[in-house]
N, C-alpha and C positions, 0 to 999 in steps of 0.2 A: 722253161720259165715258170711253168705252173708248179714244178717241183720246188723251185726256188721260193715261190710264194707259199707253198705248203710248209716249208721249213720255217718260215717266219710267222706263220699263222698262230702256233701255240704261244709264241712270244707276244704277238699282238693281242691275242685273247687274254693273256695274263696281264698285260699292261692295261687293257681295257677294263678287266675285272678289278684291278687295283684302283683304277681311276674311279670306278663306280663305288667301290668300298670306301675310298677316301671321301667322295662326295656325300655318301650316306653318313659317314662318321662326322663330317663337318656339319651337316644338317642337324644331326642329333645333338652335337655340341652346342650349336646355335639355339636349338630348342631348349636344351638344358639351361643355357645361360638366360634365355628369355624367361623360362619358368622360374629361375632363381631371382631374376630381376623383379618379376611380378610378385614373388613371395616376399621379397624385401620391401617392395612398395606397399603391399598389403599389411605387412608387419608394422611399418611406419604409420600407416593410416590407423591401424588398431591402437597403437601407442598414443597417437594424438587424440583419438576419440576417448580413450581411457582417461587421459589427462583432463580433457574438457569435461568429461562426466564427473571427475573428482572435484573440479572447480565449481561446477553447477551444484553438486551436492553440498559443498561447503557454503555456497551462497544461500542455498535453501535453508540450511541449518541456522545461519545468521538471521535470515528473515523470520524463521519460526521463533527464535529467541526474542527478536524485536517485537514480534506480534504478541507473544505472551506477556512481555513487559508492558506493552501498550494496553493490553486487555486488563491487566492488574491495575494499572494507573486509572483507566476509565472506570473500573469498578469502585476504586477508592473515591474518585471525584463524584461519581454518582451517589455514593453513600453520603458524602459531605453535602452535596446539593439537597438531598432529601432531608438531612438534618436542618439545613438552613431554611428550607420551606416550612418545616414543622415549627421552628423558632419564630419565623415571620408570622405564621398563622396564630401562634400563641401570643405574640406581642399585639397583633391586631385585636384579639379577643380581650386582652387585658387593658387596652387603651380606651377605656370608656370615656375619659375626659376628652380625648381627641375626637371621638364621635360626637360627644356633646357639643363641642365647639363647632364642629362641622355643621351640625343641625342648627345651632344658633346662627351661624353665618348664613345659612340658607334661608332661615326665617327672616333675617334682616333684609336680604335681597328681595324677599317676597313682601316686605313692608311691615314687618312686626315692630311693635313699639317696645319701649324699655320694660314695661311691666309684663308684657307677654314673654319676653326673653327671660325675665327673672323667674316667672312661674313655670313655664314649660321646660326650661333647660336647667332649672335650679342653680342659676348664677347669682352671685352677689351683685348688688347694685353697681359697684365700681367696674366690675368686669363687663356687665351688660352695657354700661355707658361707653366704655372703651371700645367694645365691639361695634356699637352703633356709630361712634365717631369715625372709626376706621372704614367701615363698610358703606355707610350712607353717602351717596353722591353729594358733593358740596355745590351749592348754588353760587355761581360767580356773579357779583354785582358790578 
């Protein structure tokens, strides 16, 4: 019986060896498939990241262009504002009559009479009378 077993031993060893080789081969194939799947997944992630990066780059460019446009508009408005301030100051300096009437009005509030207004503010009699009639409180009877 032992001889019978010895005659089958090489065949059993061969079958066992083939089974081990097949198992190793399948394991390697699974590992290869797993590595390929990982590679494809990483490739897909990289592609998505690149697309997202391109989108963000485009948005940044648009923001820069808008910022430059706003900066130019603000500079223009600032220049116009400075011009308007200069014109206003110039008009205030040239409006001596307006200052004179303001002074005369203040004098009336402080109790100045017709002749003081005419002398101090260089107003004609009719204008001084008009200012007095407008500014002096009326006494109600």
